[in-house]
C-alpha positions in Angstrom: 6.1 -41.9 -33.0 4.9 -45.3 -30.4 5.5 -45.1 -27.4 7.4 -49.0 -27.9 9.8 -46.8 -31.1 10.1 -43.8 -28.5 11.6 -46.5 -25.5 13.7 -48.2 -27.5 15.1 -44.8 -29.1 15.7 -43.9 -25.9 17.6 -47.2 -25.0 20.1 -46.4 -27.9 20.7 -42.9 -25.8 21.3 -44.8 -22.9 23.7 -47.4 -24.9 25.8 -44.6 -26.1 25.5 -42.7 -22.5 27.1 -46.3 -20.8 30.0 -46.6 -23.8 30.7 -43.1 -23.1 31.1 -43.6 -19.0 33.3 -46.4 -19.7 35.4 -44.2 -21.5 35.5 -41.7 -18.6 35.6 -44.0 -16.3 38.9 -45.7 -17.8 40.4 -42.0 -19.1 40.4 -41.1 -15.1 42.0 -44.8 -14.3 45.0 -43.4 -16.1 45.5 -40.5 -14.2 44.8 -42.7 -11.1 47.9 -44.5 -11.7 49.9 -40.9 -12.5 48.7 -39.2 -9.7 49.3 -39.6 -5.9 46.1 -38.9 -4.6 47.1 -39.4 -0.9 49.1 -35.8 -1.4 46.6 -34.4 -3.3 44.6 -31.7 -2.9 40.7 -31.8 -1.8 40.1 -29.7 -5.4 41.5 -32.5 -7.1 40.4 -35.3 -5.6 37.0 -33.9 -5.6 37.5 -33.3 -9.8 39.1 -36.8 -10.5 36.5 -38.7 -8.4 33.5 -36.8 -9.4 34.3 -37.7 -12.8 34.8 -41.3 -11.6 32.0 -42.3 -10.4 30.1 -40.7 -13.2 32.3 -43.5 -15.2 31.3 -45.9 -12.9 27.8 -45.6 -14.1 28.6 -47.2 -17.6 29.0 -50.8 -16.6 25.4 -50.8 -14.4 23.7 -49.3 -17.4 24.8 -52.0 -19.8 24.1 -54.9 -17.7 20.6 -53.2 -17.0 20.3 -52.9 -20.7 21.2 -56.6 -21.2 18.5 -57.6 -18.4 16.0 -55.2 -20.1 16.5 -57.0 -23.7 17.4 -60.4 -23.2 15.3 -61.1 -20.4 12.2 -60.5 -21.6 10.8 -63.9 -22.4 10.5 -67.1 -21.4 12.6 -69.3 -23.4 11.7 -72.4 -24.8 14.4 -75.6 -26.1 14.2 -74.1 -29.8 14.6 -70.6 -29.0 17.6 -71.4 -26.7 19.5 -73.1 -29.2 18.3 -69.6 -31.5 20.2 -67.5 -28.7 23.1 -69.2 -29.0 23.7 -69.6 -32.2 22.9 -65.8 -32.7 24.0 -64.4 -29.9 26.3 -66.0 -27.6 28.5 -67.6 -30.6 29.3 -64.3 -32.3 30.0 -63.0 -28.9 32.4 -66.0 -28.4 33.7 -65.7 -31.5 34.6 -61.8 -32.2 36.1 -61.9 -28.5 38.2 -64.5 -29.9 39.3 -62.2 -32.7 40.3 -59.1 -30.6 41.7 -61.4 -27.7 44.5 -62.3 -30.5 44.2 -58.5 -31.9 45.0 -57.3 -27.8 47.8 -59.5 -27.5 49.6 -58.4 -30.9 49.2 -54.7 -29.9 50.5 -55.7 -26.6 53.2 -56.9 -28.0 53.9 -53.8 -29.8 53.2 -51.7 -27.2 55.7 -53.4 -24.8 58.2 -54.0 -27.5 58.0 -57.8 -26.2 57.9 -61.0 -28.1 54.3 -62.3 -28.9 53.7 -64.8 -26.4 51.2 -67.7 -28.5 51.1 -69.5 -25.4 49.7 -66.5 -23.8 46.9 -65.9 -26.3 45.7 -69.4 -25.8 45.1 -69.1 -22.4 43.3 -65.7 -22.8 41.0 -67.7 -25.6 40.5 -70.6 -23.4 39.8 -68.2 -20.6 42.6 -69.8 -18.3 43.7 -66.7 -18.1 43.4 -62.6 -18.0 44.0 -60.2 -20.4 46.6 -57.7 -19.2 43.8 -54.8 -20.3 41.8 -53.0 -17.4 38.3 -53.6 -19.7 39.3 -56.9 -20.2 37.1 -58.7 -17.6 33.9 -57.1 -18.6 33.1 -59.8 -22.0 34.2 -62.9 -19.8 31.7 -62.2 -17.5 29.0 -61.3 -20.2 29.7 -64.8 -22.1 29.3 -66.1 -18.6 25.4 -64.9 -18.0 24.8 -65.6 -21.5 25.4 -69.3 -21.0 22.6 -68.7 -18.4 20.3 -66.2 -19.5 17.6 -68.5 -21.4 17.6 -70.7 -18.0 17.4 -67.9 -15.6 15.3 -65.4 -18.0 12.4 -68.7 -18.2 12.9 -68.5 -14.0 12.0 -65.2 -13.8 8.8 -65.3 -16.3 7.3 -68.1 -13.5 8.0 -66.5 -10.6 5.7 -63.5 -9.1 7.4 -60.0 -8.9 7.0 -59.7 -5.1 9.1 -62.8 -4.8 12.0 -61.5 -7.4 12.1 -58.4 -5.8 12.5 -60.1 -2.1 15.1 -62.0 -3.6 16.7 -59.1 -4.9 17.1 -57.6 -1.4 18.9 -60.3 -0.1 21.2 -59.8 -2.8 21.8 -56.3 -2.4 21.8 -56.5 1.7 25.1 -59.4 1.3 26.9 -58.5 -2.1 26.6 -54.4 -1.4 25.5 -53.1 1.9 28.1 -55.8 3.8 31.1 -54.5 1.2 30.2 -51.1 1.0 30.0 -51.0 5.3 33.7 -51.9 5.0 34.6 -48.6 3.9 33.8 -46.4 6.7 34.1 -49.6 9.9 37.9 -49.1 9.9 37.9 -45.1 10.7 35.0 -46.4 13.8 37.8 -48.5 14.7 36.1 -51.7 13.9 37.2 -54.6 12.4 35.8 -55.4 8.4 33.1 -57.9 8.6 32.7 -59.9 5.2 29.6 -61.9 4.6 29.6 -66.2 4.6 26.5 -66.4 2.2 27.9 -67.8 -1.2 25.2 -66.2 -3.3 27.4 -66.8 -6.9 24.4 -69.4 -8.2 22.5 -66.0 -8.4 24.8 -63.9 -9.7 26.3 -62.5 -7.1 26.9 -58.7 -7.4 26.2 -58.7 -11.1 23.3 -60.9 -11.0 21.5 -57.7 -9.4 22.0 -55.6 -12.5 20.1 -57.8 -14.6 17.8 -59.1 -12.6 16.8 -55.1 -12.2 17.1 -54.7 -15.5 14.2 -57.4 -16.2 12.0 -56.2 -13.5 12.0 -52.6 -15.5 10.9 -53.9 -18.5 8.1 -55.1 -16.6 7.2 -51.7 -15.2 4.1 -50.4 -16.4 4.4 -46.9 -17.8 2.4 -45.2 -14.7 4.8 -47.1 -12.5 7.8 -45.2 -14.1 6.2 -42.1 -14.3 6.0 -42.0 -10.4 10.2 -42.5 -10.9 10.4 -38.9 -12.3 9.2 -37.4 -9.4 11.7 -34.7 -8.6 12.3 -36.5 -5.1 14.5 -39.1 -7.0 16.6 -36.5 -8.7 17.7 -35.4 -5.1 18.2 -38.7 -4.2 20.5 -39.4 -7.3 22.3 -35.9 -6.5 22.8 -37.2 -2.5 24.0 -40.6 -3.3 26.3 -39.5 -6.1 27.5 -36.5 -4.0 28.0 -39.1 -0.6 30.2 -41.8 -2.8 32.5 -39.0 -4.3 32.9 -37.9 -0.5 33.2 -41.7 0.6 36.2 -41.9 -2.6 37.9 -38.4 -1.8 38.1 -40.0 2.4 39.9 -43.2 1.3 41.6 -42.2 -1.6 40.2 -45.2 -3.8 37.3 -45.6 -6.6 34.5 -47.7 -5.9 33.9 -51.2 -7.2 30.0 -52.1 -8.6 29.4 -53.9 -5.3 29.5 -50.0 -4.1 25.7 -49.5 -1.9 24.8 -46.3 -4.3 25.9 -47.5 -7.3 22.6 -50.1 -8.1 20.2 -47.2 -6.9 21.8 -44.7 -9.0 21.6 -46.1 -11.9 18.6 -47.6 -11.2 17.3 -44.1 -11.0 18.5 -42.7 -13.9 17.9 -45.8 -16.5 14.4 -45.2 -15.4 14.4 -41.2 -15.9 16.2 -41.5 -19.2 14.0 -44.1 -20.6 11.6 -41.6 -21.3 13.7 -39.2 -22.9 12.8 -37.5 -25.9 15.9 -37.5 -28.5 13.7 -35.2 -31.4 16.9 -34.1 -34.3 19.4 -35.8 -32.6 17.7 -39.5 -32.9 19.9 -40.4 -36.2 22.9 -39.6 -34.5 22.7 -41.5 -31.1 21.6 -44.5 -33.0 24.7 -44.1 -35.1 26.9 -44.1 -31.5 24.1 -47.0 -30.0 25.2 -48.8 -32.9 29.0 -48.8 -32.3 28.9 -48.4 -29.2 30.2 -52.1 -28.7 32.9 -51.4 -30.7 33.3 -48.0 -28.8 34.1 -50.2 -26.4 36.3 -52.5 -27.7 38.8 -50.1 -29.2 38.6 -47.0 -26.3 41.3 -48.9 -24.0 44.0 -49.4 -26.4 43.2 -45.8 -27.8 43.9 -44.4 -24.4 46.9 -46.3 -23.6 48.4 -44.9 -26.7 47.7 -41.3 -26.1 48.5 -41.6 -22.5 52.2 -42.5 -23.2 52.3 -39.9 -25.5 51.1 -37.4 -23.0 53.5 -38.8 -20.2 52.9 -37.7 -16.8 53.5 -33.9 -17.1 49.9 -33.7 -18.1 47.4 -31.5 -16.6 44.5 -33.9 -14.8 42.0 -31.1 -15.3 42.8 -30.1 -19.3 43.6 -33.6 -20.0 41.2 -37.0 -18.7 37.6 -35.1 -20.0 39.5 -33.9 -23.2 41.1 -36.9 -23.5 38.0 -39.0 -23.3 36.1 -37.3 -25.8 38.8 -37.6 -27.9 39.0 -41.2 -27.7 35.3 -41.6 -27.9 35.0 -39.7 -30.6 37.9 -41.3 -32.8 36.8 -45.1 -31.5 33.1 -44.1 -32.8 34.9 -42.9 -36.5 37.0 -45.7 -36.5 34.2 -48.5 -36.1 31.8 -46.5 -38.2 34.6 -46.4 -41.0 36.3 -50.1 -40.7 32.3 -51.4 -40.6 31.9 -49.8 -44.4 33.9 -53.2 -45.2 32.5 -56.4 -46.0 30.6 -57.5 -42.9 33.3 -56.1 -40.9 30.6 -54.4 -38.6 29.0 -57.7 -37.9 32.3 -59.4 -36.9 34.3 -57.5 -35.3 32.1 -55.1 -33.8 28.8 -57.4 -33.4 26.5 -54.5 -35.4 22.9 -55.7 -36.1 21.9 -53.1 -39.2 
C-alpha cells in the first residue's frame, strides 16, 4: 500500500473516531443535565469528566481534518467557484433540509405546534437551532465562505510566520480564557483579552490552521512526534483537564488550552495507524460520519427521555453512546441505499 493511500485510510479512522467522540460527549452532556455534580462523589465526577473530555476531542479532530484536506492548495478563481459549487452549496442545501427535519422533530418531541417562522429564522441563520449540536454546521459554512481566500494566503506565507500567528492565537484565545478557570480559586479577578482576533478565525481558526500545518509536515517530522514523551504529554494534559473540571464542576469548551495540544498530538500519531483487516469497515464508518453527526442528537434525546432520571450513569452513558453510534450508522447506511439520499441528506461521496 502506498504511503499516500495509507495516510488517507488513517484519516478515515480519525473521522470515524471523531464522530464517536461527539456522540460520547453529548451522551455525557445529557447526564450532566440530570445530575447534580456538586453533590456527586469524586468517583462519579471522575468517570463523567473523563469521558466528557474524551468526547471533547471530536470537534477538534473534525476541524483539523478540514484544515488538513481543504487548505491543501492555493485557490484560483475557477477553483474557488468550483469549491463553492461542490462543497459549500451542497452543505447549505443539506443543512436547510435538516433544519426542516429538526423543527418537525422538535415539534413532535415537545408536543408543540410547528413554527414556520422559527424554521425560516433558522434557515436564514438568524436564530440558533434548539439542539446542542446545531452550532457546528453554521460555523463550518462560515469557514467555507472564506476558506479559499485563507488557504491561498497561507500558501503564500513562510511557515515560521504562520506558526508565530498561531502562537498569538493560542496565547489570547486559549491561555487567557483557560487561566480564568483557576483565578477565582486564587482570589484573583478574571481577565478578558482586549484583542479581537475573530478576523483570524478566533479559537476555531487555530484548529484549521494546525490541520494545514500537519498536511505540510514532512514524514521525518511526523515520526519525531511518535516518541513516547508525546504520549506522556497527552496523558498528563488529559489528566490535568479532568482534575480541573472536577474541581470547577464544569466541562471545558474548545478554547481550553489543553484541547488543541492533545488533539494535535493525537492527530499526528493516528495519521500513521495501520487498519489492517478493519480497513473496509472503517471506511464505511468514515463515509457515514457526517450522517451519524446529524442523527445522533435526536436519537439521544429520545433514548434519555425513555430512560428518565434514575438511570445509572456508569452503565448508560457509554452504553447509549455506543448504541446511538451504531443505530445512526445503520440508519445512514440503509437510507443511503435509496435514490441519491446518501448524497443529498448525508453528503456521501462515493
